Structure formats: structure tokens, C-alpha cells
C-alpha positions in Angstrom: -72.3 150.2 206.6 -69.8 152.8 207.2 -72.8 155.5 207.9 -73.7 152.8 210.7 -70.7 152.1 212.1 -69.8 155.6 212.6 -72.9 156.1 214.3 -71.6 153.4 216.3 -68.7 155.0 217.1 -70.2 158.8 217.6 -73.3 158.0 219.5 -73.3 154.5 221.1 -70.2 154.2 222.1 -68.5 157.6 222.4 -65.9 156.9 225.0 -64.4 154.4 222.3 -60.8 156.1 221.2 -61.2 154.4 217.7 -61.0 156.2 214.1 -62.7 154.3 211.4 -61.2 154.4 207.7 -63.0 153.0 204.7 -61.6 150.8 202.3 -63.9 150.1 200.0 -62.0 152.0 197.0 -59.3 149.7 197.6 -61.2 146.3 196.2 -62.6 145.7 193.2 -65.4 143.2 193.4 -67.3 141.0 191.1 -70.4 139.2 191.3 -71.2 135.9 189.7 -74.0 134.7 189.0 -76.3 131.1 187.7 -76.1 127.4 187.5 -72.4 127.2 186.2 -70.6 129.7 188.4 -68.3 126.9 190.3 -67.5 125.8 187.1 -66.3 128.8 186.1 -64.4 129.7 189.5 -62.8 126.7 189.7 -61.1 127.9 186.0 -59.6 130.9 188.0 -59.1 129.5 191.6 -56.5 126.8 192.6 -57.4 123.5 192.4 -57.2 123.2 196.3 -60.1 125.6 197.3 -63.3 123.7 198.0 -66.5 125.1 196.5 -68.9 122.5 197.5 -71.9 123.2 199.5 -69.9 121.4 202.5 -67.4 123.3 202.2 -68.4 126.4 201.3 -72.4 126.9 202.5 -74.4 129.9 201.4 -73.3 132.9 203.3 -69.6 131.6 203.6 -66.9 134.2 203.9 -63.2 133.4 203.4 -60.0 134.2 201.5 -59.0 132.0 198.7 -56.1 131.6 196.6 -55.8 132.4 192.5 -54.1 130.3 190.3 -50.5 132.3 190.2 -51.2 133.0 193.8 -52.9 136.1 194.0 -55.0 136.4 197.3 -58.3 137.2 197.0 -61.6 137.4 199.1 -65.0 135.0 198.2 -68.3 135.3 199.3 -71.2 133.1 198.6 -73.8 135.9 198.7 -76.7 136.1 196.5 -78.8 139.5 195.2 -80.3 138.0 192.1 -81.6 134.7 194.1 -79.8 132.3 191.7 -76.4 130.1 192.6 -74.0 133.3 193.3 -70.5 133.9 194.2 -68.5 137.7 194.5 -64.9 137.8 194.3 -62.9 140.7 195.9 -59.5 141.6 194.6 -57.1 144.7 195.4 -58.5 147.6 192.9 -54.8 147.6 190.9 -55.8 143.9 189.4 -59.7 145.0 188.9 -58.9 145.0 184.7 -57.3 142.3 185.0 -59.7 140.1 186.8 -62.4 141.2 184.9 -60.9 140.1 181.9 -59.8 136.6 183.1 -63.5 135.9 184.1 -64.8 136.6 180.5 -61.6 134.3 178.9 -62.3 131.7 181.9 -66.2 131.9 181.1 -66.3 131.7 177.7 -66.6 128.3 177.8 -70.1 128.2 180.0 -71.4 131.1 178.1 -71.2 133.7 180.3 -72.1 137.3 179.5 -72.0 140.7 181.9 -75.5 141.4 183.1 -76.4 145.0 184.6 -79.1 146.6 187.6 -81.9 145.9 184.9 -81.4 142.3 184.7 -80.7 142.1 188.4 -83.7 143.5 189.1 -85.9 141.6 186.8 -84.1 138.2 189.2 -84.8 139.9 191.9 -88.8 140.6 191.1 -88.6 137.0 190.5 -87.8 136.1 193.4 -89.5 138.1 195.7 -86.7 140.3 196.9 -87.4 143.2 198.7 -85.3 146.4 197.1 -85.7 150.5 197.0 -89.2 150.8 195.9 -90.6 148.5 198.8 -88.3 150.1 201.3 -90.4 153.2 201.1 -89.8 154.5 204.8 -93.2 153.6 205.7 -92.5 149.9 206.1 -91.8 147.6 208.4 -89.9 144.4 208.7 -93.2 142.5 209.1 -94.7 144.3 206.3 -92.5 142.7 204.2 -92.5 139.3 205.4 -88.7 139.8 207.4 -90.9 139.9 210.5 -89.4 136.5 212.0 -85.7 138.2 211.8 -86.9 140.5 214.7 -86.4 139.1 218.2 -88.7 139.5 220.6 -86.1 138.5 223.3 -83.0 140.7 222.6 -82.8 144.4 222.5 -81.8 146.3 219.2 -82.3 149.5 217.9 -85.9 150.5 217.1 -87.5 147.3 218.9 -89.7 150.0 220.8 -90.8 151.9 217.6 -91.8 148.6 216.0 -94.6 147.7 218.2 -96.1 150.7 218.4 -100.1 150.7 217.5 -100.0 151.8 213.9 -97.2 149.7 213.2 -98.9 146.5 214.1 -102.2 147.5 213.1 -104.0 144.5 211.0 -104.8 146.5 208.1 -101.0 147.1 207.4 -100.2 147.1 203.7 -97.8 143.5 203.2 -96.0 142.5 200.2 -97.5 140.2 197.8 -96.8 139.1 194.5 -99.3 140.3 191.2 -100.0 139.1 187.7 -102.1 140.4 185.0 -105.3 138.3 184.8 -104.4 138.8 181.0 -101.3 137.4 180.6 -100.5 139.5 177.7 -101.0 142.7 179.9 -98.6 144.4 180.2 -98.2 145.8 184.8 -97.4 149.2 185.3 -95.3 150.8 188.6 -97.6 152.6 190.5 -101.0 151.3 189.9 -103.3 151.4 192.7 -104.8 148.3 193.7 -108.7 148.8 194.0 -111.5 145.8 195.2 -113.1 144.1 192.1 -116.4 145.5 191.4 -115.3 149.3 193.0 -114.9 152.4 192.1 -111.5 154.1 192.0 -111.1 156.4 195.0 -109.8 157.4 198.5 -112.4 155.1 199.8 -111.5 152.0 198.0 -107.4 152.5 197.6 -106.1 149.4 199.3 -102.3 149.6 198.0 -99.6 150.0 195.1 -97.7 148.5 193.1 -94.4 149.0 193.7 -92.2 146.8 191.3 -92.5 145.4 188.0 -91.0 143.5 184.9 -91.1 140.9 182.3 -90.1 137.2 183.6 -88.7 135.6 180.8 -89.0 132.5 183.5 -92.6 132.9 183.3 -93.5 134.5 180.1 -95.3 137.2 181.4 -95.3 140.0 183.3 -95.0 139.9 186.9 -95.0 142.5 190.0 -94.6 143.3 193.7 -97.2 145.6 195.9 -98.3 146.6 198.9 -101.9 145.5 199.9 -103.9 145.8 202.6 -104.5 142.0 204.2 -102.2 140.9 201.2 -100.8 137.6 202.6 -104.8 136.4 203.3 -105.7 137.2 200.0 -103.7 135.1 198.2 -105.7 134.0 195.1 -107.7 137.0 195.0 -108.4 138.7 191.8 -108.4 142.6 192.2 -108.3 145.8 189.9 -105.2 148.1 189.2 -106.3 151.3 188.3 -103.6 153.7 186.8 -104.9 157.1 186.6 -101.8 158.9 185.1 -101.5 156.9 182.3 -105.5 156.1 181.8 -104.7 152.3 182.1 -107.3 150.0 184.3 -107.1 145.8 184.1 -107.6 143.0 186.7 -104.7 141.4 188.5 -104.2 138.2 191.0 -102.6 138.5 193.9 -100.1 135.7 194.2 -97.1 134.8 196.7 -94.4 137.2 196.3 -91.5 134.6 195.2 -93.0 133.6 192.0 -90.8 130.5 191.0 -87.9 128.4 193.7 -89.8 129.4 196.8 -87.3 127.1 198.8 -84.4 128.7 197.5 -82.5 126.0 196.3 -81.2 127.4 193.2 -79.0 129.9 195.8 -78.5 127.0 198.0 -77.9 124.2 195.5 
């Protein structure tokens, strides 16, 4: 964000006499995710704070008061696809907030979770991350094309309309799951039409992200595949020349469960 703001200041609006200073290090921020998130927050926030869907909708943000009077910033955002909030307090209160969250959350079974767990949850929900943002993909490839205005101007609009970037055979994001549920998936495997010999002429994409899903009790993944959205349900071949592995996978919706987002918006 800071890099983009500096670009805007220096390139887009050089006539403005302004200076930008990052204050990120002055805040300690915690993500609280799961179906009991509201219950935990009610233990640490002033009872007057309204956390209902109507009072605090998804993507909402506001200043809140903790029990004891400390002011904090609360955001209803989710990178896990689950019900989640993020709360920020001045950095000097970071350690105390971490301890307070664990203490208040103990009756609800709270536990810390790291980036590996977050990675599993984002694959289950088909959330796009670094492996899919390769520098060669467009918003349309990632299923985000509807976010690109057809009426307004924006950085990259002309580039997005180039012939090669709107070609019908673009590799687009799809979900994959092994035909053999016991099979482990591997990132980097190439997608080959079933019955075809692996090689450059038959290479139709590759696996970008994989994980074992506790929710589905099997390995799942995301892949970039030519004509992927029209091929949902098709069985294709995954070829991994580095590990010497070959197996069949099914192309599926990249959102493996809760496709309507009810869990994070509930």
C-alpha cells in the first residue's frame, strides 16, 4: 500500500506538496477467525459495541472501545474464508492484547494458527494468493474480471485489452482433486489431456497450490488450465517430471466448500 501511495504521489500527482509516513509499525494487529469469533470479541470489548451483521457488516471498519477504556480499531475482513475480524491496538499494548485474547478465548477453544493453516483454508475457499499471482495472469484469469470496470479508466485498462491477454485459450484458475482420494497432489505438476503423451505440445496448464483439506478429508488444489471453466468435471492427467509421478485429477470449481461465502458473512 505504501509503495502504491508513493507511486501516486511521485508519478500521478507530482504537483501535490505532501509527504507520506508509514505508521504500520505503530500498531499491533491480530486476526481472530472462526465461528466463535464474535463470542470472543464480546469478552474483551465494551458491551455497547454492536457486532451483529447489521451493526458491523462484512468489510466494515471502525474504532471500538475495549473493556477498561482502551481504544482499538476493528476490521471485519477475512483471508481464511471464515467468520473473522482483525483488531489493532497501539504497538505498546501488543503483548498484553495477545495474552488477553488467549485468556478470553480459552472457554471457546481458541488456539494460535499460522500461515500454513491459513494457506489450507484459503485453498479450500479458492482464494487467490502468490502462486496464482505469477505476473502472467490477469484478473479475468483469476475469476476477478467482473471487478474491472468497463466504463471507468484505471491503471492497466488498456493493457488488459491486448489481444494475447483476452485470448480464448488463456489458462484460468480451476480447482483440482485426485480421482484416487488417497492420492497426494503436488504443486508444479503439468496438466495433460487424458490419454495424451506428456510434452510441450500437450501441456495445458499446471498445478499452482495444493494442500490436504481436513474439511474434505483429501488432497485438493488450484491450477491454471486452458479453457478451465468450460471443462469442470473433466478428468485430466497430472504429470510431474521432477518427482516421476503421474496420476489422474478432476477439474472442479475452485471453491471447494461454502461457495456462497455464508461462513464469513454469517
